[in-house]
C-alpha positions as CSV (number, residue, x, y, z in Angstrom):
1,M,92.8,99.0,82.2
2,R,90.6,97.4,84.8
3,Y,92.3,96.2,88.1
4,I,90.5,93.1,90.0
5,R,90.1,92.9,93.6
6,P,88.9,89.8,95.2
7,L,86.5,90.3,98.0
8,M,87.6,87.9,100.3
9,Q,85.7,86.1,102.9
10,V,86.2,83.5,105.6
11,G,84.1,80.9,107.5
12,P,83.4,77.1,107.1
13,A,80.7,77.8,104.7
14,V,82.3,77.7,101.6
15,P,80.0,78.1,98.2
16,E,80.5,75.9,95.3
17,G,82.7,77.8,92.8
18,A,84.5,79.7,95.4
19,V,88.2,80.8,94.8
20,M,90.2,79.3,97.6
21,C,93.0,81.2,99.0
22,G,94.4,79.7,102.0
23,A,92.1,80.5,105.0
24,C,90.3,82.6,102.6
25,W,88.0,82.7,99.7
26,F,85.9,84.6,97.2
27,T,83.0,84.5,95.3
28,H,83.0,88.1,93.9
29,I,85.2,90.7,92.7
30,E,85.5,94.6,92.9
31,I,86.3,96.0,89.8
32,L,88.4,99.2,89.9
33,S,89.4,101.7,87.1
34,R,90.9,105.0,86.8
35,T,88.1,106.1,84.7
36,A,84.8,104.4,86.2
37,N,83.0,103.8,89.6
38,P,83.9,100.4,91.2
39,C,81.5,97.8,90.8
40,V,80.9,94.2,92.0
41,R,80.7,91.1,89.6
42,P,80.8,87.5,90.2
43,A,84.4,86.0,90.2
44,S,83.3,83.6,87.5
45,E,83.5,86.7,85.1
46,M,87.1,87.0,85.7
47,T,89.2,86.6,82.3
48,G,92.0,83.8,81.9
49,P,94.9,85.8,82.8
50,E,93.0,87.5,85.8
51,R,92.1,84.4,87.4
52,A,95.4,82.8,86.7
53,A,97.0,85.1,89.5
54,F,95.0,83.0,91.9
55,D,96.1,79.8,90.6
56,R,99.3,79.4,92.8
57,A,100.1,77.9,96.2
58,W,98.5,80.1,99.1
59,D,100.8,80.0,102.2
60,A,99.4,80.3,105.6
61,P,99.9,83.7,107.4
62,Q,103.7,84.1,108.7
63,I,105.6,86.7,110.7
64,M,108.5,88.4,109.5
65,G,110.1,89.5,112.7
66,I,112.3,92.9,112.9
67,L,115.5,93.0,114.1
68,N,117.1,96.3,113.4
69,T,120.6,96.6,114.2
70,T,120.6,100.6,113.9
71,P,121.3,103.3,116.2
72,D,118.3,105.4,115.1
73,S,115.4,103.4,113.8
74,F,112.2,104.9,114.7
75,S,110.8,102.4,117.3
76,D,113.8,100.4,118.5
77,G,116.8,102.3,117.6
78,G,119.8,101.6,119.7
79,Q,118.3,98.4,121.3
80,H,119.8,96.0,119.2
81,N,122.9,97.4,117.6
82,A,125.4,95.5,119.6
83,R,126.3,92.4,118.2
84,S,125.5,90.1,120.9
85,D,122.2,91.8,121.9
86,A,121.1,91.6,118.2
87,V,121.7,88.0,117.9
88,A,120.0,87.2,121.4
89,H,116.9,89.2,120.2
90,G,116.9,87.4,117.0
91,Q,116.8,84.0,118.8
92,S,114.2,85.5,120.9
93,L,112.0,86.4,118.0
94,V,112.3,82.9,116.3
95,G,111.4,81.1,119.7
96,Q,108.3,83.7,119.8
97,G,107.1,82.6,116.4
98,A,109.0,84.6,113.6
99,G,108.9,82.4,110.5
100,I,111.3,85.1,109.0
101,L,113.8,87.2,110.5
102,D,114.3,90.8,108.8
103,I,117.8,92.3,109.5
104,G,118.4,96.0,108.8
105,G,121.6,97.9,109.2
106,E,120.2,101.4,107.7
107,S,117.3,103.2,109.4
108,T,114.4,104.0,106.8
109,R,112.5,106.1,109.1
110,P,111.3,109.8,107.6
111,G,114.4,111.9,107.5
112,A,116.9,108.9,107.9
113,Q,120.4,109.7,106.5
114,T,122.1,107.0,104.1
115,V,124.6,104.8,105.9
116,E,127.7,103.9,104.3
117,I,128.0,100.6,102.6
118,D,130.9,99.3,104.9
119,E,129.2,100.6,107.8
120,E,125.9,98.9,107.0
121,I,127.9,95.8,106.4
122,A,129.5,96.0,109.6
123,R,126.1,96.2,111.4
124,T,124.4,93.3,109.5
125,A,126.8,90.6,108.4
126,P,128.1,89.6,111.7
127,V,124.9,89.2,113.3
128,I,123.7,87.0,110.6
129,R,126.8,84.8,111.0
130,D,126.5,84.5,114.3
131,L,122.5,83.7,114.2
132,R,123.6,80.9,111.8
133,A,126.7,79.7,114.1
134,A,123.9,79.6,117.1
135,G,121.7,77.1,115.3
136,V,119.0,79.6,113.8
137,T,117.7,77.7,110.8
138,T,114.7,80.4,110.0
139,P,114.8,82.2,106.7
140,I,116.8,85.5,107.3
141,S,116.2,88.5,105.1
142,I,118.3,91.3,104.5
143,D,116.5,94.7,104.2
144,T,119.1,96.8,102.2
145,R,118.9,98.9,98.9
146,K,122.5,98.1,98.1
147,A,123.9,95.2,96.4
148,A,127.2,95.1,98.1
149,V,125.5,94.7,101.4
150,A,123.2,92.0,100.2
151,A,126.1,90.2,98.9
152,A,127.8,90.1,102.3
153,A,124.5,89.2,104.2
154,L,124.1,86.1,101.8
155,D,127.6,85.1,101.9
156,A,126.9,85.2,105.9
157,G,123.7,83.1,105.7
158,A,120.8,85.4,104.8
159,T,118.3,83.7,102.4
160,V,116.0,86.6,101.3
161,V,116.5,90.1,100.1
162,N,114.0,93.0,101.1
163,D,114.6,96.4,99.2
164,V,112.6,99.1,100.4
165,S,113.4,101.1,97.2
166,G,111.9,98.6,94.9
167,F,115.2,97.6,93.4
168,T,115.5,101.1,91.8
169,Y,118.2,102.4,94.2
170,D,121.1,100.1,93.1
171,T,121.2,98.5,89.6
172,D,123.3,95.9,90.5
173,L,121.0,94.4,93.3
174,A,118.2,92.7,91.0
175,P,121.1,90.9,89.1
176,L,122.8,89.8,91.9
177,C,119.5,88.3,93.4
178,A,118.9,86.5,90.1
179,A,122.4,85.2,90.3
180,R,122.1,83.9,93.7
181,G,118.7,82.3,93.2
182,V,117.2,84.1,96.5
183,P,113.7,85.4,96.9
184,V,113.1,89.1,97.0
185,C,110.8,91.7,98.7
186,V,110.0,94.7,96.2
187,M,108.3,97.6,98.1
188,H,106.8,100.7,97.0
189,A,108.2,104.1,98.3
190,Q,107.6,107.8,96.9
191,G,110.7,109.4,97.5
192,D,113.6,108.3,99.9
193,P,113.5,107.9,103.5
194,Q,115.3,112.0,103.8
195,T,112.2,113.3,101.8
196,M,109.3,110.7,101.4
197,Q,107.2,112.4,103.8
198,D,107.5,116.1,103.0
199,S,104.4,116.2,100.7
200,P,103.4,112.8,99.5
201,A,100.7,112.9,96.7
202,Y,99.0,110.5,94.0
203,D,96.8,110.2,91.3
204,D,95.2,107.3,92.9
205,V,97.1,106.1,95.5
206,L,95.9,102.5,95.5
207,L,96.1,102.2,91.6
208,D,99.3,104.1,91.6
209,V,101.0,101.7,93.8
210,Y,99.9,98.8,92.2
211,D,101.0,99.9,88.6
212,F,104.4,100.6,90.4
213,L,104.8,97.2,91.8
214,A,103.4,95.6,88.7
215,E,106.2,97.3,86.3
216,R,108.8,96.4,88.9
217,I,107.9,92.8,89.2
218,E,108.2,92.6,85.3
219,I,111.5,94.0,85.7
220,L,112.6,91.7,88.0
221,E,111.3,88.9,86.1
222,A,113.1,90.2,83.1
223,A,116.4,90.2,85.3
224,G,116.0,86.7,85.7
225,I,114.1,86.3,89.1
226,A,110.9,84.0,88.8
227,R,107.6,85.4,89.8
228,N,107.1,82.7,92.5
229,R,110.4,84.1,94.2
230,I,109.0,87.8,94.3
231,I,107.0,89.3,97.2
232,A,105.0,92.6,96.8
233,D,105.1,95.3,99.9
234,P,102.7,98.3,99.2
235,G,104.9,100.2,101.5
236,I,102.9,101.6,104.4
237,G,104.2,104.7,105.8
238,F,106.7,105.0,102.9
239,G,105.8,108.4,101.3
240,K,102.2,108.1,102.3
241,T,99.9,110.3,104.6
242,L,97.4,108.6,106.8
243,N,94.8,108.6,104.5
244,H,96.9,107.2,101.9
245,N,97.8,104.2,104.2
246,L,94.2,103.7,105.1
247,A,93.4,103.5,101.6
248,L,95.8,101.0,100.9
249,L,94.6,98.8,104.0
250,N,91.3,99.1,103.0
251,R,91.6,97.6,99.5
252,I,95.0,95.5,100.1
253,S,93.4,92.3,98.7
254,L,93.8,94.0,94.9
255,F,97.6,93.3,95.1
256,H,96.6,89.4,95.0
257,S,96.3,90.3,91.2
258,L,99.9,90.4,91.0
259,G,100.1,86.9,91.5
260,V,102.8,87.1,94.2
261,Q,102.7,87.0,98.1
262,I,101.7,90.1,99.7
263,L,103.7,91.6,102.8
264,L,102.4,94.4,105.0
265,G,104.9,96.3,107.1
266,A,102.7,98.6,109.3
267,S,104.2,97.5,112.7
268,R,104.2,100.6,115.2
269,K,103.9,103.1,112.1
270,R,102.9,106.6,113.0
271,F,99.2,106.5,111.6
272,I,98.5,103.7,114.4
273,G,99.7,106.0,117.0
274,T,97.7,108.7,115.4
275,I,94.6,106.7,115.4
276,G,95.1,104.7,118.5
277,N,96.3,107.7,120.6
278,A,99.8,105.8,121.3
279,P,102.3,108.7,120.8
280,D,105.0,105.9,122.3
281,P,105.9,103.7,119.2
282,A,106.5,100.8,121.9
283,A,102.8,101.2,123.0
284,R,101.4,100.3,119.3
285,A,101.2,96.6,119.7
286,P,97.6,96.4,120.0
287,G,96.9,98.7,116.9
288,S,99.6,96.8,115.1
289,V,98.0,93.6,115.7
290,A,94.4,95.1,114.8
291,V,95.7,96.1,111.3
292,A,97.8,92.9,110.7
293,L,94.4,90.7,111.3
294,A,92.6,92.9,109.1
295,A,95.0,92.5,106.3
296,I,95.1,88.6,106.9
297,A,91.4,88.8,106.4
298,Q,92.1,89.8,103.0
299,G,94.5,87.3,102.3
300,V,97.9,88.8,103.2
301,Q,100.5,86.2,103.8
302,I,103.5,88.1,105.6
303,I,103.3,90.2,108.1
304,R,106.5,92.4,109.4
305,A,106.0,93.0,113.2
306,H,108.2,94.3,116.0
307,D,105.9,92.6,118.7
308,V,106.2,88.9,117.2
309,A,104.8,87.2,120.3
310,D,101.4,89.3,120.5
311,H,101.2,89.0,116.7
312,A,101.7,85.1,116.9
313,Q,99.1,84.7,119.6
314,A,96.4,86.9,117.6
315,I,97.1,85.1,114.3
316,A,97.0,81.6,115.9
317,L,93.5,82.6,117.7
318,W,92.3,84.1,114.1
319,R,93.2,81.0,112.2
320,A,91.4,78.7,114.9
321,S,88.3,81.0,114.7
322,V,88.0,80.9,111.2
323,A,89.2,76.8,110.1
324,H,87.5,75.2,107.9
325,P,85.7,72.2,109.4
């Protein structure tokens, strides 16, 4: 099997025959394989099915603002677990430029313990309901692995389901999403939060993650979820070492061959603190923005971020600087 990675470029001088992907375009592809060295070929050599992955609407980069209603998240645990504080912060994130709010009531930091269903519902559904009552119309994503939690959130006004387990934890979750007709985000993780960073290992992290997501997308489609309602997340930091994370980021445009939107969730992650000499997660906004812009330059459509205002400003300037005339 060969894997097709578009070599994305930006700028106003777009060659004839270039494949357009939002603000990006490409004329060449990198062909990856488990048995041969990478090689670069003209995009015109793609087969019909390979080319079809790019024949879709290409959304402008948007920000998914993180709203953790937990006492123990790695970066902002306890800051917004009071209901009124969570609602106020959600409204603030929208005002700063978040195009989606991602609300989670169970920490997925390394070593985190599973939260009981009733507790996770109590942390999330009332906040979603209050945000809607306050006039927030922005799409709201429920960050959960559990069907019962997702159902309560959707009843309260959520419109997207984001599952860090890739829809492997609860077999009832995919059928629920299909029945409700909501978009979903499927993420790769090796192991669960309690054990995922113990000793992550891969044959080829880039291709292993790709194959996992491709398989999960097929399963979600078979469950009744249309491909145009699926978002894929390679799961930076979820069962990955620093080098694994960098390998995924370096060639993240590969995941466009899945034919779905790509989400990057690298905000304030440990590897940013390691490389950027920022042990305090709250001080990792500059590094998070740098990683986000590098991903956007490879065509990534959704950036999940804590520091929404910083990302919004950076993305606005990036778009203005590469805009086509």
